[in-house]
N, C-alpha and C positions, 0 to 999 in steps of 0.2 A: 063246789061239789062236796065239800066236807060237812056242810051244814053249820060251820062255825063262822062267826063274824070276824072281820079283820082284827078287832080288838081282842077277841078270844084267841085267835091264832097268835097274836103278838104275845099274849100272856103265856100260852103254851110254849112258844119258842124261847121266850126269856127264861122260863123256868128250866126248860131242857138244856139251854146253853149254860146256865149256872150249875146244874146238877152234873152235866157230862163233861164240861171243860173247866169250870172254876173261873171263867172269864168274868171281868167286871167292867169292861168298856165295850161299847158298841158304836159302830159307824152307821149313822142313820141317813139314808139317801133321800133327797128331795129334788125335784126338777122344776125349772121355769115353766115347762108345759103343764105340769100338774097344778102349779099355783095360779097361773094366768093363761088358761086355755084359749081365751079370747080377749081382745084388747078393749078397754083396760079393766077387765072384770076379774077380780080375785075369786077363786073357787074356795069358799070358806068350808064347804063340806070336805074337800081334800085336806085342808089344814086341820079341821076338827079330827079327822081320822088319824092324821099324823100325830097330833097331840095325844090322842088316846093310846096310840102305839108306843110313843115315847114314854108316856106315863106307865105303861105296862112294864117297861124295862126298868125305869127308875124306882118303881115300887119294889123291885126285886134287887135293889142295891147297885144297879148298873149306873155308870157314868156314860154320857152320850155326847158325841160330837156330831153336829149337823154337817152333812156333805152336800153342797149344791153341785149336783152331778151333771156331767155332760160327757158324751162320747161322740166324736165326729160332729159335734155341735147340735145336730138334730136328726131324728129319724125321718122327718118330712123332706129332707134333701133327697132321700133315696127312692129309687124305683121299686115297684112291687116285686119285681123279679131279680132285684140286685142280690149279689152274693153277700152283701154287707148291709148294715144299718147302724143307727146311732140313737142317741136320746139327748134331751136338753131343751132346746128352743122350741116354742110352739109353732103350729102350722102358719098362723097369721104373720109371723116374722119372716118365714121362708117365702111365703107367697108374695109378700110385699117386696122382697129382695130381688125377685126376677132372676134367679140364678140359672146357669146353663144346665143342660141335662147331665146328671152325674155319671161319671165313668172313672174307675180307678185304673183302667188299662190292664196290663198284665200284673195283677197284684196277687202275690202268694200269701201276704200277711195283711190282716185287718188294718194295722197301723199305717200301711203304705198310703191309705187314703189321705192322710194328713199331708203327704208330700206330692201326690200326683192327681188327686181328684179335684178338678177345678171348682166344682160346685161347693165342696166342703171348704176348700181354701178361701174362695171368695166370700163365703158366708161368715167365716170366723174373722177374716180380715176386716169385714165391715163392722163386726162387733167391737174389735179393738180400736177402730177409728171412729166409733160412735156415729155411724152413718145415720142420716135422716131418711126415714122411709115413710111412704104414704100408706095409711091404713084406713079402715072404715070409720075411724074416729078422728082422723086427721093426721098431721105429721107427728112422727115419733122418732126420737133419737134412741138407737138400740141400747147402748150401755146405760143411758138414763133410765130407760124402761126396766131394764134388768135390776138396777139398784132400787128402783121404786118398789117393785114387787118383793124383792128380798127384804126391804125394810118392813113392808106389811106383814110378811111371814114371821119375822123375828118379833114384831110387836104382838102379833096374835099369840104366838107361843108363850111369850112372857106373861100375857094376860090370862091365858087359859090353862097353863100348867099349874099344878099346885106349887106353893113356895118351895117345898122340899124338892120337888121334881126339877124346878128351875135351877136350884143350886147344884143339881147333878148334871147340868149342861156345861160341858167344858168349853165349848166354843163352836166355831163354824169354819169350814173350808169354803172360801168364797167361790172357787171355780176348780173343779176336778181336772187335773192333767191339762193345763193350758198349753195350747200350741198356737203358732203365730199366723199361719196363712200367707206369709210373705214378710220378709225382713226389710224390704225396701233398700237392699244393698248393704245393710248394717250387719254387725255381728250379733249373735244371740244375746250376749250380755248388754249390748246397747239397746236392743229391743226390749229387754226386761226393764231397763232403766226408763225408757221413753214411753212404754205402753203398759207393761204388766204392773210395775210398782205404783204408777199413778192410779190404776184401777184398784189395787189393794188399799191404797190410801183412801179412796172414795168409799170403798166397802167398809173400812174401819170406821169412817164417819157415820155410815148408815147404821152400823152396829151400836155406836154410841147414841145415836138419835132414837134407836129402838129400845134403849134401856139395857143393852148388852155390854156396857162399859167394862165390867169386870170379867168378861169372857175373852178367850183367846181367838185371834184370827190365825187360823192354821193354814198359812199360805204355802203354795208350791212354786217351784221355779219352772221355767220353760221345759216342757216335757222331754224334748230331745236331749237336753243337757242332763236331765235327771235320769233317763232310762238308757240312753245310748252312750253317754259320755261326750266330753268335748274333744275336738280334734284341732 
C-alpha cells in the first residue's frame, strides 16, 4: 500500500533504525514455510527477497543473525476461528501429519498451547522424532527435510550476498524457542541431550556443508527451562 518494494522498505527501515537507535545488529527472521512452501520445491523468489533485505541492512553497517523462526510449530495447525496461531512449518507438513483438531482448552496465555494443545504437541513431537510422512512426492523424514531446506537457504545466501555482506552475517539460530511436545517420561535436561543437541549437531554440519563454517550456531535450550525456570 505504500508503493515501496520490500527492498526499499528494508533500506528505509535500516536507515531509520541506525539514525534513531544507533543499533548495529538485527535479527532477521526466516521460516520453513517461506523457503519450502511445497515439497520439495525451494521458493527462490522468497530467498532472493531475503537476500536483498539482508543486503539493505549490511550496506548500512549492520551485523545480521539469521533466525529460523517458529511459533507453536505452524500456523496451519490452527483453525480459522482459533484464538491463537503460529508460524514455521509449511502446510504440506501438517496435512501429511494428520493431526487432531486443535484445541488449547481453557487457555489464558498463548504459550499454554505448548502444554495443552494436542495438535501442536503431536506435530512438534514428530519433528524431534524425525517422523516419516507420506507426501505428494513420496516419503519424507521431517527433520531431514528441515535440514535440507536450511542447507539450501544458507548456500543461496552465501552465493547471492556480496562478500562484504556475508562477512556481516554473524550466524544462525537453528530453531526459535524449541519446545518438546512430550518428554517420554524423562527430565528436560535428558530430552535436551537426547533430541535437541543431536539436532543442533546436525544443523552445525549443515552450516559447514553450506560454507558457513566460520559462522556461529546460536542455539537455544528447551524453552520451558529458558523462560519459566527449572523446578
